[in-house]
VEXROFI-509212 format. One record per residue (C-alpha): residue number from 1; residue in one letter; x, y, z. Coordinates in steps of 0.25 Angstrom, whole numbers, plus 5000, padded with zeros to 4 digits. Layout:
% residues N
 num residuo    X    Y    Z
 NUM       a    X    Y    Z
...
This chain:
% residues 272
 num residuo    X    Y    Z
   1       m 4901 4993 5044
   2       e 4903 5000 5058
   3       a 4907 5014 5052
   4       a 4891 5011 5043
   5       r 4884 5007 5054
   6       v 4887 5017 5064
   7       a 4884 5030 5055
   8       a 4871 5023 5047
   9       e 4865 5021 5064
  10       r 4871 5036 5065
  11       g 4860 5040 5055
  12       h 4871 5041 5042
  13       e 4865 5035 5027
  14       v 4879 5025 5027
  15       v 4883 5017 5015
  16       l 4894 5006 5018
  17       y 4903 5000 5004
  18       e 4911 4988 5007
  19       k 4918 4983 4996
  20       a 4918 4967 5001
  21       s 4906 4960 4996
  22       r 4903 4959 5012
  23       l 4903 4969 5024
  24       g 4913 4965 5035
  25       g 4927 4969 5029
  26       l 4935 4960 5037
  27       v 4928 4957 5048
  28       p 4924 4944 5041
  29       l 4936 4940 5039
  30       s 4943 4943 5052
  31       a 4930 4934 5057
  32       i 4939 4921 5050
  33       v 4951 4925 5058
  34       k 4945 4929 5072
  35       d 4940 4912 5075
  36       c 4935 4916 5088
  37       e 4928 4930 5083
  38       t 4920 4926 5071
  39       p 4908 4924 5074
  40       e 4906 4940 5082
  41       l 4916 4944 5070
  42       g 4905 4941 5060
  43       e 4893 4944 5066
  44       f 4899 4960 5069
  45       v 4898 4962 5050
  46       r 4886 4955 5053
  47       y 4882 4965 5066
  48       q 4886 4977 5056
  49       e 4879 4974 5043
  50       r 4865 4973 5052
  51       e 4867 4985 5058
  52       l 4872 4989 5044
  53       r 4858 4983 5036
  54       k 4850 4989 5050
  55       n 4856 5002 5048
  56       k 4855 5005 5035
  57       v 4869 5006 5028
  58       t 4871 5003 5014
  59       v 4880 4995 5010
  60       h 4887 4991 4997
  61       l 4895 4979 4999
  62       g 4908 4974 4986
  63       n 4907 4990 4984
  64       a 4921 4999 4987
  65       v 4920 5011 4989
  66       t 4927 5021 4979
  67       p 4927 5036 4977
  68       e 4916 5034 4967
  69       i 4907 5026 4975
  70       v 4908 5036 4986
  71       r 4907 5046 4978
  72       k 4894 5041 4972
  73       e 4891 5038 4989
  74       r 4895 5051 4992
  75       p 4895 5052 5006
  76       d 4894 5062 5018
  77       a 4905 5052 5028
  78       l 4914 5043 5023
  79       v 4917 5032 5030
  80       i 4929 5022 5024
  81       a 4933 5010 5032
  82       a 4938 5001 5022
  83       g 4948 4992 5029
  84       a 4962 4993 5028
  85       a 4969 4990 5016
  86       h 4981 4981 5013
  87       t 4997 4984 5011
  88       e 5007 4979 4999
  89       f 5012 4966 5008
  90       d 5026 4972 5003
  91       l 5037 4961 5007
  92       p 5046 4951 4998
  93       g 5038 4941 4994
  94       a 5025 4946 4999
  95       n 5019 4941 4983
  96       r 5023 4928 4988
  97       a 5011 4918 4987
  98       s 5012 4914 5001
  99       v 5010 4927 5006
 100       i 4994 4930 5012
 101       r 4992 4944 5010
 102       t 4982 4947 5020
 103       e 4970 4955 5010
 104       k 4971 4940 5001
 105       l 4968 4933 5014
 106       y 4955 4943 5017
 107       a 4952 4941 5004
 108       m 4950 4927 5004
 109       l 4944 4924 5014
 110       d 4935 4934 5011
 111       f 4932 4926 4998
 112       f 4927 4915 5006
 113       l 4919 4924 5017
 114       k 4910 4925 5003
 115       f 4906 4912 5006
 116       l 4908 4910 5022
 117       s 4907 4917 5035
 118       p 4918 4921 5042
 119       g 4917 4909 5051
 120       q 4913 4898 5041
 121       l 4926 4903 5033
 122       q 4935 4902 5045
 123       k 4933 4886 5051
 124       l 4936 4885 5036
 125       t 4949 4891 5036
 126       h 4953 4879 5046
 127       l 4951 4871 5035
 128       w 4956 4878 5024
 129       m 4966 4893 5023
 130       p 4974 4896 5012
 131       v 4984 4898 5022
 132       g 4997 4888 5022
 133       r 5000 4882 5035
 134       s 5010 4891 5039
 135       v 5008 4906 5039
 136       v 5015 4920 5044
 137       v 5007 4931 5048
 138       m 5014 4944 5046
 139       g 5010 4954 5058
 140       g 5009 4949 5070
 141       t 4996 4958 5076
 142       l 4982 4954 5079
 143       h 4979 4952 5065
 144       g 4992 4943 5063
 145       c 4991 4935 5075
 146       e 4975 4934 5072
 147       l 4980 4926 5057
 148       a 4991 4920 5063
 149       e 4979 4913 5074
 150       f 4970 4910 5065
 151       l 4981 4903 5054
 152       v 4987 4896 5067
 153       k 4972 4892 5070
 154       r 4971 4885 5056
 155       h 4985 4878 5056
 156       r 4992 4888 5050
 157       r 5007 4889 5057
 158       v 5009 4906 5058
 159       a 5020 4914 5060
 160       i 5019 4929 5064
 161       a 5027 4939 5061
 162       h 5025 4953 5066
 163       n 5035 4963 5059
 164       g 5033 4974 5074
 165       p 5036 4972 5087
 166       a 5031 4960 5096
 167       s 5021 4967 5105
 168       e 5013 4970 5092
 169       l 5009 4954 5089
 170       g 4995 4952 5091
 171       n 4995 4968 5092
 172       e 4980 4971 5094
 173       m 4974 4959 5096
 174       g 4970 4957 5113
 175       i 4976 4953 5124
 176       d 4972 4942 5127
 177       d 4971 4937 5114
 178       l 4985 4939 5113
 179       a 4989 4932 5126
 180       n 4981 4919 5121
 181       l 4987 4921 5107
 182       w 5001 4922 5108
 183       p 5003 4907 5117
 184       w 4993 4902 5107
 185       f 5001 4907 5096
 186       k 5014 4900 5102
 187       q 5006 4886 5103
 188       k 5003 4886 5088
 189       h 5018 4891 5086
 190       v 5016 4905 5079
 191       s 5029 4912 5079
 192       l 5028 4926 5082
 193       w 5039 4936 5074
 194       p 5037 4949 5079
 195       d 5047 4961 5074
 196       v 5049 4956 5061
 197       g 5053 4962 5046
 198       y 5044 4954 5036
 199       r 5056 4953 5025
 200       e 5052 4942 5013
 201       i 5042 4933 5013
 202       t 5049 4921 5006
 203       s 5044 4906 5001
 204       d 5045 4903 5017
 205       g 5037 4915 5023
 206       l 5040 4928 5030
 207       k 5056 4932 5031
 208       i 5055 4941 5043
 209       q 5066 4949 5049
 210       q 5069 4951 5065
 211       h 5076 4962 5070
 212       d 5089 4957 5070
 213       k 5088 4956 5056
 214       r 5087 4939 5059
 215       s 5078 4934 5046
 216       y 5068 4922 5048
 217       i 5058 4917 5037
 218       l 5043 4913 5045
 219       k 5038 4903 5038
 220       g 5026 4902 5031
 221       k 5017 4897 5020
 222       n 5011 4909 5020
 223       i 5012 4924 5026
 224       v 5002 4931 5029
 225       n 5001 4948 5031
 226       t 4994 4952 5042
 227       q 4999 4967 5039
 228       d 4995 4973 5026
 229       w 4983 4981 5032
 230       t 4983 4996 5030
 231       a 4975 5008 5031
 232       n 4965 5010 5019
 233       t 4973 5022 5017
 234       a 4970 5023 5002
 235       l 4954 5023 5000
 236       i 4956 5033 5013
 237       e 4962 5042 5001
 238       l 4953 5038 4991
 239       l 4941 5040 4997
 240       s 4941 5049 5010
 241       p 4941 5063 5000
 242       l 4927 5059 4993
 243       v 4919 5063 5008
 244       g 4921 5071 5016
 245       e 4918 5065 5030
 246       t 4927 5052 5028
 247       h 4931 5041 5040
 248       v 4940 5029 5039
 249       a 4938 5018 5049
 250       g 4944 5006 5052
 251       s 4957 4998 5044
 252       c 4953 5008 5033
 253       r 4959 5019 5042
 254       e 4970 5008 5048
 255       p 4971 4992 5049
 256       s 4963 4990 5064
 257       l 4953 4980 5069
 258       l 4938 4978 5070
 259       a 4936 4987 5081
 260       d 4941 4997 5079
 261       a 4937 4997 5064
 262       t 4924 4997 5070
 263       r 4927 5008 5079
 264       e 4933 5017 5067
 265       g 4917 5012 5063
 266       v 4911 5018 5071
 267       l 4919 5030 5073
 268       a 4917 5030 5059
 269       g 4902 5029 5060
 270       c 4900 5041 5071
 271       a 4909 5051 5064
 272       v 4900 5051 5050
């Protein structure tokens, strides 16, 4: 949306295709998790929609871009900003019913967003969620920590397992946020397990192994993997050869934060 807005403001005729039935991508879903920022994120999407209308951007919802669409449109420049792709979860037991992939979780939330606003859905999650009372979160950077905080506030018992060094815990979060989060996690009995290897998902939870070869099972009714995002290289390889001038922005190129994706959208809009 940002690339389309900037390009249109600079005088280009812009056509925007969105495979979902609404604009905003993952922002409305993120707004559900980010308790304090829900109104601001909702307003950001509404602002973008207003700007697209004001700048007469043609928007096609419910249309995933295909080579046929690109050939029909015959654009002078193509901006690919389709978001990240999901990787395969290659771990013994990954197909167990206890495993909730982020793709599945977002799909469930996205369905309810057809009827409710992010703020309304956020309030309802305090009453009911399709998540067990104990959860193991795989990944301890920003997404894992934010999901853990969200779940704890909804009375779930949470353990975070991170297959990287302890220095990566909370990576990409602000210093002030982390200063408040770690004591709060301790108060809420959130266990942190950095620098571990993922070995297996069992009927009891997630089996991990430390460097000294000791193994433990972090018990949980559900396992949520927050590390299954990757660059959408397949789409880039499919579409980029069709147009001489192609730009890739946001998580489609590399999974990133909203601020990074917005910045890259500006750069793409200025580059065409």
